[in-house]
N, C-alpha and C positions, 0 to 999 in steps of 0.2 A: 504494500500500500504506500509506503514512504517513497519508494523508487518511482512508482507510477505517478504520484503527486508531483514529484520534482520534475518529471518529464513533460508536464503540460501546464497550461495557464488557466485551467478551469476554476470557477468560483469555489469549488469544493476542495481545492488543493490544500488550503490552510487547515480547515477542520480535519481532513483525513490525516494529514501529517501529524497534527497535534494529538489526535486520538490514538494513532499508532504509537507515537513516542510515549504517550502516557501509559499505554498498555505494556510497552517494553520496560518502562521504569518499574512498574509494579512487579513484573516477572523477574527483573534483575535482582530484586531483593531476596529471592528464594534460592537457597543453596543448591537445590536439585536442578534448577535451571542452569546455574553456572557450570555444574558438573556435566550436564547433558550437552552443553555447547561443544564439548570435546569430541563428539561423534563426527565421522567423516561427512563432508558436504558433497553430495552427489547430484544436486539439482543443476539445471542449466538456467542461465540468466540472460536477459536481452543484452546485446552488445552495447558497450558504451556507457552503461549505467554505473558499473564498478570496475576497478582495475582488475585485470585477469589474475586469477589465483587458483591454487589447488591446496586443499587443506581441510579444515573442519568448519563446523558452524561457528566456532569462535572467530575464525578468520572472517567469515561472512559478517558476523555481528560487528566486529571491530571496523571492517571496511565500510559498512553501512553507516556507523557513527561518524567515521572520518569523512565520509562523503557529505554528510550534513555540516560538518565543521569546516570543510575546506572548499566551499563554493567559490566558483570563479566570480569576478566582478559582475558579469552579465547575469549569472544565476542569482547572485545576491540581490541585484536590482529587481529581478522578476519575482523573487520570493523573499522579501525582507522579513517576513514572519519567522523564517528559520532561525534568525539570530536570537530571537526570544527563547528558543528551545536549547540554546547552548549549555546553560547550567544543567539542564535535565539530561542531555546526552552525555556530558562528562561524568555525571553522577552514575549513569548506567554503566559506563566503562569501569569506574572505580568499584562498583558493587560486585562485578563478576571477575575482577582482575586476579584475585587470589586463587581462583579455580581454573584459570586458563592454562592448558598444557600444550606445548608444541606449537605455539603461534608461528606462522610462516613469515618469511622475509618481507613479503609485500605488505602485510598487515603491520609488522614492526616498523617498517619504514614510514608508513602513513601515520602511525602514532607519534613518531619523532617529528614528522612534518607539522602535526598539530602543536606539539610542544614549541617548535621553532616559531610558529605563528603567534603563540601567546607571549613569547619573549620579545618578538617584534612589537607586539602591542605595548609591552612594558616600556620599550624604548621610545615609542611615539605617543602613547596615550597615558602613561603613568602606571604606577603599581596598583592603584585602586581598581583599574580596569582589568589588569592582567592577573592579579593575585588569585582570585577565586578559581580560575581555570588552571593556573600553575599548581595550586595546592592539590587539586584532584588528579592532575596528570602525574605529579610526583608520587602520589599514593598509588596510582595505577602501576607505574613502572617499578616502584619498590616492592609492591606485592608480587609482581610477576617474577622478579629475580630472587626474592627471599623465600617465598612459599613454593615456587616451582622452578628453582634454578636448574635442576637436572634435565628438564625437558625444554625450557625456553632458551636454548642456546642461540637461536637467531636473534632474540632480543639482546642477550648479553653481547653478541658480536656487534650489533648495531650501536650499542652504547660505547663500546671500545672504539668503533670507527668514527664516531661523531664527537671527537675531542673538543672542537671549538664550541659546539652547542652546549655541552655539559660544563665547559668552563664558564660560559655565560650564565648558566643556571646556578652554578656554585657562587658566582659573584653576586647574584641577586639575593641569595640566602644570607651571604655574609653581610650584605648591606642592611639587613633587617633582622636584628636579634629577635628571639621568640617573645611573644606576648604571653601573658598568663597571670593568674591571681597571685602566684608566688614571686613575682618580680618580672624583670625584663622590661621591654619597651611597650607600654600600653597602647601605643599607636601603631605598632607593627601589624601588618596583615597576616603574619605567619605565627602559628601557635607552636608550642613546644612539640606537640605531636607532629606537626609539619616538618620541623627541623629533624626530629628523630627518623622520620621516614626518608627524608632527603639524605641523611648521613650515610645511608647504605650505598648510595650511588657513587660518590667520589671514592669511598673506601673500596668498592668493587673495582673501579677503574684502576686505582693505584695498585691493589693486590694482584690483579690479573696481569697488568702490564709488567710488573716485576717478575711474576712467575713465568710469563711467556718468554721473557729475556733469558731466564735461567734455563728454560727448556729448549732454548735455541730456536724458538718459533717467532721471534719478534719481527724478523725481516724475511722477505722472499718466501712466504708460505701462503697457501690458498685458504679461502674461508672454510672449505671442508676440512682441511687439516686442523685448523683452530677449533672448529666445532667438535671434531673427534677428540681432540685433547681436552676440551671442556667436559666431555662425558667421563673422563677418567679422574677428575678432581672433585673435591667437595669444599664448600665454604663454611661448613659447620664450625663454629668457634671463631671464625674470621669476621663475618659480618655481625653487626649488633642484632640482638633478638628483635624480630619484627614486632611492632605494636599490635595489640589485639585488633582483630578484624572489626572494622566499623562498617556496618551495613545500614544504609539509609532506607528505611521501609516507608511504604506509602500507607497512610491511614485515611479512611474514608472521611470526607468532609461534605457538609450540605452544599457548599458552593460548587464542588466538583459535580455533584449530581444535577444541579441546576444547569451548569454549563453543558454537560453531556446530553441532558434532555433537550435543551435548546438546539444544540448542534444536530442531534438526531432528527428532530422535526424539521430543521432547516434543510437537511439533505432530502427528506421526503418531499418538501415543498419544491426544491430545485428539480428533483427527479420527475415531479409531476407537473412541470410547467408547460409542456407541449404534449397533448392538450392540457390546459390548466385544470387542476383538480380543486384549487382553492382560489378565493378572491383575495388577492394580496392586500387590498385595502382594509380587510377585516381582521388580518393577522395581528395578534397582540403579544405573542410569545417572543417574537424577534422583529427587527426592523426590516421592512421590505422597501428597497429603493426603486424609484422609477414609476411609482403610481401617484397620480394626482390625488389630492385630498378628496375623500368621498363627500359629496354634497347631496342634500335632499333633492328629490326630483322636482322640477319646475311644475307649478300648477297648470292643469289643462285649461283650455278656454272656457269649458263648462264650469269648472271650479271658480274661475275668475268672475264669471257672470252671475254665479249663484248669490242670492241675497244673504247678508250676514245676519246671523241670529242675534237678537237683542233681548235683554231681559225686561 
């Protein structure tokens, strides 16, 4: 539904995308869903909607999220509503990140492209704009390498290969000490938990870079050789203990049901426009544009000529 909505300019694109992302957010908070994403993806997709990949439903899920986050300027102009979904999409990624195993190189590359996008926002729009997304992306990456290091070798390799990107990320965290009730900078956008999650990434880079050099694999070796070597090592006792999993669950709210009811009947109205099933001038649940205000019918000539009753 999300991919179909992005591919057209129909009036229903926004509510369809919104409803689909809302459903995915609710599902992402369930552990069973995160585990099930590791099943092989065997379906065929229309060309051009996602980057070609082979892998699991986790790859599909990550690429779908990145597709929403990395719209081209033309797509963003046609679908400005997608930007309002950014926090929700990033939350979905963070929710399932600790359960993802064996994420492929295409998906890993796209996740780092999203991180680069947010660091670019920090440079041009300030930390208040970039920090919420950076926090969730750091949590996503840290969960993947701490909880599933043995299978997410493509992500580890991407982290090692993007030295400049992670240097920028480290500089950002150094610029803002953690905030919190026990001290620190109260105006900082990053909490102690954020700093703890981030601390695993530079330590991972430093440790593996040194170990690669000792193993004689620092230069003139292929990605497959490094990945094979990564399968032979463990980082137990090297990386800090990961923070407890934080899953952001959805809880039913009356406002959500009002929105869903309004959207559902709006879709029914739009689907029944040709031929029209409803008089748009009498709809009260939502606004219908393009109809003149309904006026009472003009009196007939007979009514005009009729005598007026007097008491």
